[in-house]
ZAMARGU-4260 file (C-alpha; in steps of 0.2 Angstrom, whole numbers, plus 5000, padded with zeros to 4 digits):
<rodrens>
0) 5000/5000/5000 | 5006/5017/4996 | 5002/5032/5008 | 4997/5049/5001 | 5003/5066/5009
5) 4998/5064/5027 | 4997/5083/5029 | 4984/5085/5016 | 4967/5088/5025 | 4952/5078/5021
10) 4938/5088/5013 | 4925/5078/5022 | 4924/5075/5041 | 4918/5059/5049 | 4903/5061/5061
15) 4906/5057/5080 | 4901/5039/5084 | 4887/5035/5096 | 4890/5034/5114 | 4896/5017/5119
20) 4902/5012/5101 | 4919/5006/5099 | 4922/5019/5086 | 4923/5032/5099 | 4942/5032/5100
25) 4949/5050/5097 | 4954/5052/5079 | 4971/5058/5073 | 4971/5076/5068 | 4975/5071/5050
30) 4968/5056/5041 | 4979/5042/5034 | 4978/5040/5016 | 4984/5028/5002 | 4980/5017/4988
35) 4980/4998/4986 | 4972/4983/4977 | 4956/4976/4984 | 4962/4958/4989 | 4945/4952/4996
40) 4928/4958/5001 | 4923/4951/5018 | 4905/4958/5019 | 4895/4972/5013 | 4905/4985/5023
45) 4922/4978/5025 | 4936/4974/5013 | 4955/4969/5013 | 4967/4981/5004 | 4984/4974/4999
50) 4999/4983/4993 | 5008/4980/4977 | 5023/4968/4978 | 5038/4976/4970 | 5052/4965/4975
55) 5054/4946/4971 | 5044/4935/4982 | 5040/4948/4995 | 5022/4947/5001 | 5015/4965/5002
60) 5007/4972/5018 | 4988/4972/5019 | 4974/4979/5030 | 4956/4978/5033 | 4945/4993/5031
65) 4927/4995/5037 | 4916/5008/5028 | 4913/5023/5039 | 4896/5029/5044 | 4886/5015/5037
70) 4880/4997/5042 | 4878/4983/5030 | 4868/4967/5034 | 4878/4955/5044 | 4885/4940/5035
75) 4888/4923/5043 | 4907/4919/5043 | 4908/4902/5051 | 4898/4888/5058 | 4896/4894/5076
80) 4891/4912/5071 | 4874/4919/5069 | 4865/4916/5052 | 4864/4928/5038 | 4853/4943/5039
85) 4842/4947/5024 | 4852/4954/5009 | 4869/4951/5018 | 4875/4940/5004 | 4868/4951/4991
90) 4877/4966/4999 | 4893/4957/4999 | 4892/4951/4981 | 4888/4969/4975 | 4903/4975/4984
95) 4914/4961/4978 | 4909/4964/4960 | 4912/4982/4962 | 4929/4981/4970 | 4937/4964/4968
100) 4955/4966/4961 | 4953/4984/4957 | 4965/4998/4963 | 4957/5010/4976 | 4962/5025/4986
105) 4957/5025/5004 | 4956/5037/5019 | 4957/5030/5037 | 4946/5041/5047 | 4948/5033/5064
110) 4954/5017/5073 | 4944/5010/5087 | 4951/5002/5103 | 4951/4985/5095 | 4962/4991/5082
115) 4949/4991/5068 | 4951/5004/5055 | 4936/5014/5048 | 4937/5024/5032 | 4931/5028/5015
120) 4936/5020/4998 | 4936/5028/4981 | 4935/5018/4965 | 4934/5025/4947 | 4932/5042/4955
125) 4917/5037/4965 | 4914/5035/4984 | 4911/5016/4988 | 4901/5021/5003 | 4889/5032/4993
130) 4887/5018/4980 | 4883/5005/4993 | 4869/5016/5001 | 4862/5021/4984 | 4861/5003/4979
135) 4851/4999/4995 | 4864/4987/5002 | 4870/4999/5016 | 4861/5010/5029 | 4867/5026/5036
140) 4871/5026/5055 | 4861/5039/5065 | 4870/5054/5072 | 4880/5052/5088 | 4883/5070/5093
145) 4877/5075/5110 | 4868/5090/5102 | 4860/5079/5089 | 4867/5088/5075 | 4873/5078/5060
150) 4889/5081/5050 | 4887/5087/5032 | 4894/5071/5024 | 4882/5061/5035 | 4867/5072/5029
155) 4872/5068/5011 | 4872/5050/5014 | 4855/5051/5022 | 4849/5060/5006 | 4855/5046/4996
160) 4847/5033/5007 | 4830/5042/5006 | 4831/5041/4987 | 4835/5022/4988 | 4821/5019/4999
165) 4809/5028/4987 | 4815/5019/4973 | 4814/5002/4982 | 4832/4997/4979 | 4841/4983/4987
170) 4835/4980/5005 | 4822/4994/5003 | 4811/4984/4991 | 4793/4983/4994 | 4789/4969/4982
175) 4801/4956/4988 | 4799/4946/5004 | 4816/4949/5014 | 4815/4931/5021 | 4818/4925/5003
180) 4834/4935/5002 | 4843/4925/5016 | 4857/4914/5012 | 4858/4898/5021 | 4875/4890/5023
185) 4879/4872/5026 | 4896/4871/5034 | 4895/4852/5036 | 4890/4846/5018 | 4889/4828/5013
190) 4905/4828/5002 | 4902/4810/4997 | 4885/4814/4990 | 4891/4830/4982 | 4905/4820/4974
195) 4894/4806/4968 | 4882/4818/4960 | 4895/4830/4952 | 4911/4819/4948 | 4920/4826/4933
200) 4907/4841/4931 | 4911/4859/4933 | 4903/4866/4948 | 4902/4886/4951 | 4911/4891/4967
205) 4917/4906/4975 | 4935/4905/4983 | 4932/4910/5001 | 4949/4907/5008 | 4966/4901/5003
210) 4973/4889/5017 | 4989/4886/5008 | 4993/4886/4989 | 4985/4869/4986 | 4971/4869/4998
215) 4956/4881/4996 | 4940/4884/5006 | 4926/4887/4993 | 4908/4891/4994 | 4897/4881/4982
220) 4884/4892/4974 | 4866/4887/4972 | 4853/4898/4964 | 4841/4895/4979 | 4854/4903/4991
225) 4857/4886/4999 | 4876/4886/4999 | 4889/4875/5006 | 4906/4878/5012 | 4920/4865/5011
230) 4938/4863/5008 | 4945/4857/4991 | 4963/4852/4987 | 4971/4854/4970 | 4975/4839/4960
235) 4993/4836/4955 | 5002/4847/4967 | 5008/4847/4985 | 5011/4865/4991 | 5021/4870/5006
240) 5011/4873/5022 | 5009/4889/5030 | 5012/4890/5049 | 4996/4885/5059 | 4986/4899/5067
245) 4991/4901/5086 | 4979/4894/5098 | 4971/4904/5112 | 4982/4907/5127 | 4997/4900/5117
250) 4992/4882/5119 | 5000/4870/5107 | 4990/4854/5110 | 4996/4838/5119 | 5011/4831/5111
255) 5012/4843/5097 | 5028/4852/5091 | 5027/4870/5085 | 5027/4869/5066 | 5037/4881/5056
260) 5032/4887/5039 | 5042/4884/5024 | 5051/4899/5018 | 5041/4899/5002 | 5024/4895/5009
265) 5018/4913/5012 | 5022/4919/4995 | 5014/4903/4987 | 4998/4907/4997 | 4999/4925/4991
270) 5002/4919/4973 | 4985/4910/4974 | 4976/4923/4984 | 4981/4936/4971 | 4973/4926/4957
275) 4959/4916/4965 | 4953/4924/4981 | 4935/4931/4980 | 4933/4925/4962 | 4919/4915/4954
280) 4928/4899/4948 | 4923/4882/4942 | 4928/4867/4953 | 4929/4850/4945 | 4928/4836/4958
285) 4939/4822/4953 | 4942/4812/4969 | 4938/4810/4987 | 4948/4802/5001 | 4942/4792/5016
290) 4938/4807/5027 | 4928/4816/5014 | 4941/4828/5008 | 4938/4833/4990 | 4951/4833/4976
295) 4950/4841/4959 | 4954/4855/4947 | 4950/4874/4949 | 4948/4883/4933 | 4943/4901/4928
300) 4925/4901/4922 | 4929/4914/4908 | 4946/4906/4903 | 4946/4887/4906 | 4963/4885/4898
305) 4971/4894/4913 | 4977/4882/4926 | 4982/4887/4943 | 4991/4871/4946 | 5002/4873/4931
310) 5006/4891/4936 | 5012/4885/4954 | 5022/4871/4947 | 5030/4881/4934 | 5035/4894/4947
315) 5042/4881/4959 | 5028/4884/4972 | 5024/4866/4974 | 5029/4848/4970 | 5021/4837/4958
320) 5010/4824/4967 | 5008/4808/4957 | 4993/4800/4965 | 4982/4816/4963 | 4988/4819/4946
325) 4983/4802/4941 | 4965/4808/4944 | 4967/4820/4929 | 4968/4817/4911 | 4985/4808/4908
330) 4990/4821/4895 | 4987/4835/4908 | 4996/4825/4922 | 5012/4824/4910 | 5011/4843/4908
335) 5011/4845/4927 | 5026/4834/4928 | 5035/4844/4914 | 5031/4861/4923 | 5039/4854/4939
340) 5054/4848/4929 | 5056/4866/4922 | 5056/4874/4939 | 5068/4861/4946 | 5080/4864/4932
345) 5079/4883/4936 | 5080/4880/4955 | 5065/4891/4957 | 5058/4894/4975 | 5056/4878/4984
350) 5069/4869/4973 | 5082/4881/4981 | 5079/4872/4997 | 5079/4854/4991 | 5095/4845/4988
355) 5097/4835/4972 | 5099/4819/4982 | 5082/4821/4990 | 5074/4821/4973 | 5068/4803/4969
360) 5064/4798/4951 | 5046/4795/4949 | 5041/4777/4950 | 5031/4770/4936 | 5020/4756/4942
365) 5024/4740/4934 | 5012/4726/4930 | 5017/4708/4930 | 5008/4692/4928 | 5010/4681/4943
370) 5002/4665/4951 | 4995/4666/4968 | 5003/4653/4979 | 4995/4657/4996 | 4984/4669/5005
375) 4990/4674/5022 | 4976/4686/5027 | 4963/4696/5019 | 4976/4709/5013 | 4992/4699/5012
380) 4997/4685/4999 | 5012/4676/4992 | 5014/4676/4973 | 5026/4668/4961 | 5033/4674/4945
385) 5036/4665/4929 | 5053/4657/4936 | 5044/4651/4952 | 5052/4664/4963 | 5040/4668/4977
390) 5038/4684/4987 | 5025/4691/4999 | 5014/4706/4994 | 5002/4717/5003 | 4986/4724/4995
395) 4989/4743/4993 | 4979/4756/5002 | 4967/4744/5011 | 4967/4735/5027 | 4957/4719/5030
400) 4952/4713/5048 | 4967/4705/5057 | 4968/4686/5061 | 4974/4681/5078 | 4991/4674/5075
405) 4998/4672/5093 | 4991/4662/5108 | 4978/4672/5117 | 4975/4684/5102 | 4958/4684/5095
410) 4954/4687/5077 | 4944/4702/5072 | 4926/4700/5065 | 4926/4694/5047 | 4945/4691/5047
415) 4943/4673/5042 | 4929/4677/5029 | 4940/4690/5020 | 4955/4677/5019 | 4943/4663/5013
420) 4936/4675/5000 | 4954/4678/4993 | 4959/4659/4995 | 4944/4653/4985 | 4945/4666/4972
425) 4964/4667/4969 | 4975/4653/4975 | 4982/4644/4960 | 4976/4657/4948 | 4986/4669/4937
430) 4983/4688/4941 | 4991/4704/4936 | 5001/4712/4950 | 5004/4731/4949 | 5017/4737/4962
435) 5010/4754/4969 | 5023/4758/4983 | 5035/4752/4995 | 5037/4755/5014 | 5053/4751/5023
440) 5069/4745/5016 | 5075/4731/5005 | 5066/4714/5008 | 5050/4722/5015 | 5034/4717/5005
445) 5028/4728/4991 | 5011/4735/4991 | 5001/4731/4976 | 4985/4731/4966 | 4979/4714/4960
450) 4968/4712/4945 | 4960/4696/4940 | 4954/4699/4922 | 4943/4715/4923 | 4940/4713/4942
455) 4951/4724/4954 | 4953/4713/4969 | 4957/4728/4981 | 4941/4737/4976 | 4931/4721/4977
460) 4936/4718/4995 | 4930/4736/4999 | 4914/4733/4989 | 4910/4717/4999 | 4915/4725/5016
465) 4929/4714/5019 | 4942/4728/5020 | 4943/4747/5024 | 4953/4760/5015 | 4969/4766/5023
470) 4970/4784/5028 | 4986/4790/5020 | 4994/4807/5022 | 4993/4819/5008 | 5011/4816/5002
475) 5011/4797/5004 | 5010/4786/4989 | 4995/4775/4987 | 4985/4764/4975 | 4982/4771/4958
480) 4963/4768/4960 | 4963/4775/4978 | 4947/4785/4974 | 4938/4770/4967 | 4943/4761/4984
485) 4935/4776/4994 | 4919/4776/4984 | 4918/4757/4985 | 4920/4758/5004 | 4907/4772/5006
490) 4894/4762/4996 | 4898/4746/5007 | 4896/4757/5022 | 4879/4764/5017 | 4873/4747/5013
495) 4880/4741/5030 | 4890/4727/5022 | 4904/4716/5030 | 4914/4726/5043 | 4902/4740/5042
500) 4887/4730/5048 | 4892/4731/5066 | 4893/4712/5068 | 4905/4706/5082 | 4904/4688/5077
505) 4921/4679/5075 | 4924/4663/5065 | 4926/4649/5079 | 4935/4633/5076 | 4944/4619/5085
510) 4963/4620/5082 | 4971/4604/5086 | 4988/4611/5079 | 4989/4624/5093 | 4998/4614/5107
515) 4997/4624/5124 | 5014/4627/5132 | 5017/4619/5149 | 5027/4629/5162 | 5046/4625/5163
520) 5047/4627/5182 | 5034/4624/5196 | 5030/4637/5208 | 5042/4630/5221 | 5057/4631/5209
525) 5058/4613/5205 | 5056/4605/5188 | 5037/4604/5183 | 5031/4587/5179 | 5014/4588/5170
530) 5009/4575/5157 | 5022/4575/5143 | 5017/4585/5128 | 5017/4570/5116 | 5006/4560/5127
535) 4994/4574/5130 | 4993/4578/5111 | 4989/4559/5107 | 4976/4559/5120 | 4968/4574/5113
540) 4968/4568/5095 | 4961/4551/5100 | 4947/4559/5109 | 4943/4569/5093 | 4941/4553/5083
545) 4923/4549/5087 | 4919/4567/5082 | 4928/4565/5065 | 4919/4548/5062 | 4923/4537/5047
550) 4923/4541/5028 | 4930/4556/5019 | 4930/4574/5024 | 4931/4590/5013 | 4942/4604/5018
555) 4958/4613/5012 | 4976/4613/5016 | 4980/4628/5026 | 4999/4625/5026 | 5012/4612/5020
560) 5024/4609/5034 | 5034/4596/5025 | 5032/4584/5010 | 5022/4572/5022 | 5014/4583/5034
565) 5000/4595/5031 | 4990/4607/5041 | 4972/4604/5035 | 4955/4613/5039 | 4940/4602/5039
570) 4926/4613/5033 | 4910/4604/5039 | 4918/4600/5056 | 4927/4617/5059 | 4943/4608/5065
575) 4961/4612/5061 | 4973/4598/5062 | 4989/4591/5056 | 4988/4576/5044 | 5003/4565/5041
580) 5002/4555/5024 | 4999/4537/5026 | 5008/4523/5017 | 5024/4533/5012 | 5041/4539/5019
585) 5046/4556/5013 | 5063/4564/5015 | 5063/4579/5027 | 5066/4597/5021 | 5079/4608/5027
590) 5073/4617/5043 | 5074/4634/5050 | 5090/4643/5050 | 5097/4633/5036 | 5096/4617/5046
595) 5101/4603/5034 | 5087/4591/5028 | 5087/4575/5018 | 5091/4574/5000 | 5076/4578/4990
600) 5066/4584/5005 | 5064/4602/4999 | 5059/4595/4982 | 5046/4584/4990 | 5039/4599/5000
605) 5039/4610/4984 | 5029/4597/4975 | 5016/4595/4988 | 5015/4614/4990 | 5011/4616/4971
610) 4998/4602/4972 | 4988/4607/4987 | 4993/4622/4997 | 4977/4631/5001 | 4968/4621/4988
615) 4952/4611/4992 | 4956/4593/4997 | 4947/4577/5002 | 4954/4568/5018 | 4952/4550/5023
620) 4959/4545/5040 | 4967/4528/5043 | 4958/4516/5054 | 4961/4509/5072 | 4977/4514/5081
625) 4985/4520/5065 | 4974/4535/5064 | 4985/4545/5076 | 5004/4544/5077 | 5014/4546/5093
630) 5015/4565/5092 | 4996/4567/5091 | 4996/4570/5072 | 4982/4562/5062 | 4987/4549/5049
635) 4977/4548/5032 | 4976/4549/5014 | 4974/4566/5005 | 4967/4569/4987 | 4966/4586/4978
640) 4950/4591/4969 | 4949/4595/4950 | 4957/4584/4945 | 4957/4571/4959 | 4975/4566/4963
645) 4982/4557/4978 | 4996/4567/4986 | 5005/4551/4992 | 5004/4543/4974 | 5010/4560/4966
650) 5026/4559/4978 | 5029/4541/4973 | 5027/4544/4955 | 5040/4558/4955 | 5052/4547/4965
655) 5051/4559/4980 | 5044/4546/4993 | 5045/4527/4996 | 5032/4515/5002 | 5030/4513/5021
660) 5024/4496/5021 | 5018/4494/5038 | 5007/4509/5036 | 5002/4505/5018 | 4996/4488/5022
665) 4984/4494/5035 | 4975/4504/5022 | 4966/4500/5006 | 4977/4509/4993 | 4993/4498/4994
670) 4992/4493/4975 | 4989/4511/4970 | 5005/4516/4979 | 5015/4501/4973 | 5010/4505/4955
675) 5016/4523/4957 | 5032/4518/4965 | 5036/4505/4952 | 5035/4519/4939 | 5047/4529/4948
680) 5059/4514/4950 | 5058/4510/4932 | 5063/4527/4927 | 5076/4529/4941 | 5069/4545/4947
685) 5077/4555/4961 | 5077/4543/4976 | 5079/4528/4964 | 5092/4536/4954 | 5105/4524/4961
690) 5093/4510/4963 | 5105/4497/4954 | 5120/4502/4964 | 5111/4502/4980 | 5104/4484/4976
695) 5122/4479/4972 | 5128/4487/4988 | 5115/4478/4999 | 5119/4461/4992 | 5138/4464/4994
700) 5135/4471/5012 | 5125/4455/5016 | 5138/4444/5009 | 5152/4454/5019 | 5141/4453/5035
705) 5140/4434/5033 | 5158/4432/5030 | 5162/4443/5045 | 5150/4434/5056 | 5160/4418/5051
710) 5176/4426/5056 | 5169/4434/5072 | 5163/4419/5081 | 5175/4424/5095 | 5175/4442/5100
715) 5183/4452/5114 | 5170/4463/5122 | 5169/4476/5136 | 5152/4477/5145 | 5145/4495/5146
720) 5127/4493/5151 | 5115/4480/5159 | 5098/4478/5152 | 5091/4464/5162 | 5097/4448/5171
725) 5104/4441/5155 | 5105/4455/5142 | 5118/4469/5141 | 5127/4481/5129 | 5146/4480/5126
730) 5159/4487/5115 | 5170/4477/5103 | 5187/4480/5111 | 5196/4479/5094 | 5184/4492/5086
735) 5195/4506/5078 | 5181/4519/5080 | 5182/4519/5099 | 5198/4530/5098 | 5190/4541/5084
740) 5175/4544/5094 | 5184/4547/5110 | 5196/4560/5102 | 5181/4569/5094 | 5171/4570/5110
745) 5186/4577/5119 | 5188/4591/5106 | 5170/4597/5108 | 5169/4615/5115 | 5152/4613/5121
750) 5145/4628/5113 | 5128/4626/5104 | 5120/4639/5092 | 5107/4649/5100 | 5094/4643/5088
755) 5098/4625/5088 | 5084/4613/5091 | 5087/4594/5092 | 5075/4583/5082 | 5069/4566/5085
760) 5081/4553/5079 | 5096/4565/5077 | 5113/4560/5083 | 5121/4574/5094 | 5132/4575/5109
765) 5128/4576/5127 | 5138/4580/5143 | 5138/4567/5157 | 5150/4567/5172 | 5160/4580/5164
770) 5163/4572/5148 | 5155/4572/5131 | 5146/4557/5123 | 5137/4553/5107 | 5118/4552/5110
775) 5103/4549/5099 | 5087/4559/5102 | 5072/4548/5106 | 5060/4562/5111 | 5060/4580/5113
780) 5049/4590/5126 | 5051/4608/5121 | 5038/4614/5134 | 5047/4606/5149 | 5064/4609/5141
785) 5069/4590/5142 | 5076/4578/5129 | 5076/4559/5130 | 5092/4552/5124 | 5101/4535/5121
790) 5120/4535/5123 | 5123/4525/5108 | 5141/4520/5112 | 5136/4513/5129 | 5118/4508/5128
795) 5111/4518/5143 | 5097/4530/5142 | 5094/4546/5151 | 5083/4562/5151 | 5093/4578/5150
800) 5090/4597/5149 | 5087/4604/5131 | 5101/4616/5133 | 5114/4602/5136 | 5113/4595/5119
805) 5125/4601/5105 | 5126/4596/5087 | 5141/4586/5080 | 5149/4585/5063 | 5140/4574/5050
810) 5155/4562/5049 | 5153/4558/5067 | 5134/4555/5065 | 5138/4542/5051 | 5149/4531/5062
815) 5138/4516/5068 | 5135/4515/5087 | 5149/4507/5097 | 5138/4498/5109 | 5131/4481/5103
820) 5117/4472/5111 | 5121/4454/5118 | 5112/4441/5128 | 5118/4426/5137 | 5114/4411/5126
825) 5102/4397/5131 | 5095/4406/5147 | 5081/4418/5151 | 5079/4430/5166 | 5067/4429/5180
830) 5049/4433/5176 | 5043/4450/5179 | 5034/4451/5196 | 5043/4436/5203 | 5053/4447/5215
835) 5070/4441/5208 | 5072/4452/5192 | 5081/4466/5201 | 5092/4453/5210 | 5096/4445/5193
840) 5100/4462/5186 | 5112/4467/5200 | 5120/4450/5200 | 5124/4451/5181 | 5131/4468/5184
845) 5142/4462/5198 | 5149/4448/5186 | 5151/4458/5170 | 5150/4477/5171 | 5165/4487/5164
850) 5174/4470/5162 | 5182/4462/5147 | 5177/4445/5141 | 5181/4433/5126 | 5163/4430/5120
855) 5158/4416/5108 | 5144/4422/5096 | 5133/4407/5094 | 5120/4416/5083 | 5111/4432/5079
860) 5092/4433/5080 | 5081/4443/5069 | 5082/4458/5080 | 5101/4459/5078 | 5105/4453/5096
865) 5120/4442/5097 | 5118/4426/5108 | 5134/4423/5116 | 5143/4411/5127 | 5155/4419/5139
870) 5168/4409/5149 | 5173/4414/5167 | 5182/4405/5181 | 5171/4396/5194 | 5174/4392/5212
875) 5187/4379/5208 | 5196/4391/5197 | 5191/4381/5181 | 5183/4389/5166 | 5164/4388/5166
880) 5150/4397/5156 | 5145/4413/5164 | 5127/4407/5163 | 5131/4393/5175 | 5134/4405/5190
885) 5116/4413/5187 | 5108/4396/5185 | 5116/4389/5202 | 5109/4405/5211 | 5092/4403/5204
890) 5093/4419/5195 | 5090/4412/5177 | 5083/4397/5169 | 5086/4387/5153 | 5075/4392/5138
895) 5062/4380/5133 | 5066/4379/5115 | 5084/4383/5112 | 5091/4386/5094 | 5098/4370/5086
900) 5116/4378/5086 | 5115/4379/5105 | 5110/4361/5109 | 5128/4356/5115 | 5128/4371/5127
905) 5111/4366/5135 | 5118/4349/5140 | 5132/4358/5149 | 5121/4369/5159 | 5107/4357/5165
910) 5118/4351/5180 | 5120/4369/5186 | 5101/4373/5185 | 5098/4356/5194 | 5109/4363/5208
915) 5099/4378/5210 | 5082/4369/5210 | 5088/4357/5223 | 5095/4371/5234 | 5078/4380/5232
920) 5088/4396/5227 | 5081/4411/5219 | 5066/4407/5208 | 5066/4389/5214 | 5062/4394/5232
925) 5045/4387/5231 | 5050/4372/5221 | 5052/4368/5202 | 5039/4376/5191 | 5037/4368/5174
930) 5040/4378/5158 | 5021/4376/5153 | 5016/4384/5170 | 5028/4398/5168 | 5022/4402/5151
935) 5004/4402/5156 | 5008/4414/5170 | 5017/4425/5157 | 5002/4426/5146 | 4990/4430/5160
940) 5002/4444/5166 | 5002/4451/5148
</rodrens>
């Protein structure tokens, strides 16, 4: 604003205000004068005057001037203020059209105590005050002098008002009902309804306020004076924000930090105010977000080709925003991008504050055809590309209800239904995947839009009420069809579909795969000893068998644990359980943390995943005791649907499994399995690739074993463990592997990887009495933290802490156990319950434990146990069979039907047994019991 000569006296004087009016502050002896541009018209009597910017991006000063001596109808300025008075909008519009964007001269007559400035305006040589009174949109204030006299200029205004009243102009009209001239403003309009009705259509609006360069408050104009006020955001641009208005009493709000305005923000705001504020424009709604914020284009009604977004981008007063630009015509969006590039190259305005490294190249969404492998939840999937490489993706800009993943977590309502919808619709199908954006660093899932044919899956989930739209920040990337998602969600909300229905129902089912954890320690600090997990799982599974019943069951495979173990959901029973494939042995896949598995184990798992992962299947459980294994898993046969295919047969056909005869014979499909296996054998597939060599090796090994057996009739052994009164474990003294194992165990440092978990059947190392020994894991109880092990080089068993087990190298695992099982030939121990079993056990230990003997192997039974004759010195220092000492003491008896090869030994032993019988020793204390009587007693006890 420019000031005129302050010393020049005004040729008009301002009348004295009424008593009590705020205008009563004494006036300066000389009036303040100047000229400026009318920036905006606030009402029928107040305007904002702005100076003219002369230097760069400087924002000129401005002031609000209220017309002196007149009153205009009060205009409602916000939601909580009093409504419009009649003709208030018409008065404001008359003054706006008279003054907006024109240069005026002004005279400030006085300033009240509140700092408001009152004065006169001259435009095109005419007084604005007189023009408003003449048009009937302002009335003259009554005289305020104590003597009742009126100033000359006020008298002139009264004369003009009288003429307006006689002519019936403006608010003085006698023919118009003043109640029809009241504007009604809705400050909470239904933006969704407005958007649905006017999407893509130009709507007349008045720019009421410029919040920042890209966000405007507009008044939507209607001929019936039922107006609406709402905020709109320009498409294709994100302008810097101005500093927020200070709250009363200086309050910042809880947890808020004081925001600082960008250096260019004020000028960018002024740039738009200068061109748009108080102008009648056309707003074209193109989009709406989750909260009802409108996005679109603002164009000049008389010059549609003029685009404020282009102007801002070209002058570097905002950054290109791809997701809102995508709402516009593609050609226009590219023009916006070009305008930004032009400003960036010239380092204009905001680009002076942005380092080149901070400017990221725009990501063009890529569309790839992929196959859906698995659905994790209603908005998360695993997909595979043409090469079979899998990756997890999340659906962009939507959120489905969450499934309860951890123990104690409950799923949200409709979480299961949303996941099931995707599983049935997509698993195994090819879809188009468009990567929309990424969150986080390398390796995090991409956020994508999935299309199946012409169906947009993200949008379909919102339409059905299975997902809600994510509320993004303005500058955040989002799905290309974000607006369509918002519209679909709103329609589902109005129809009360899915998550919008208010239902709290959660899908309930029995999960037999969820094994509750037992406490590691009891309250008193001692080791807890509840029922072992395996036993509890078996009991729970068997208790469920009557519920499952016989016959086949429909369901789907929720997860493939390994090539032989599936997590299956039975639809009709609402039961989740683990199913182990019956009739086949399948190699184990590698475990977590790169734990090595069996050869072809990963291939077997991959084949099963491709066949049935999250596909519909039919399950038929094994019958009898074979329906549940020792770990509480159900055993059965599984077939895929469309086409019907046995998973077990598919594995056998590909050479990725072998028949488990004992299990297969109990079922009805042995011939089908044999047919599948024969095909793989004939083609020498995978596990059968060395079938000829293996057969030859087995034949050679059998011949070598027979030859070795012939040579090893006499063996030097050292007893290491007593099993019962006649059976024991011993090492072969001449076994060269004893030294190898001892040296290897002595070199163990005892450190185990933090993530190491021993598995059933695994050979590892365990510490006992300060030394390390090889063990084989016979059971793992993770809840209690215990492991049952067999010391394979000595024969004894024990239960140890889980932390006390450490892995050993593969070459040590491959060495056969050093402890061999032996039994004294021709004799049997006391019968269980006779009272002499413990005595016999202890006596054999006294005679043999940790001692070395020359043992004569008479034969080996079908269990691999060597029946031996051991010579020892009797009471007369002569060599006698070790069995004789047990027979004389009544702690053993001769077997009823000895092997033919031991007939000669039986003859030698009968006299020793007779001595025990005659002396009523041990088992003979009540006289001789016949073999038939003892056998009957054994059967009854069984």
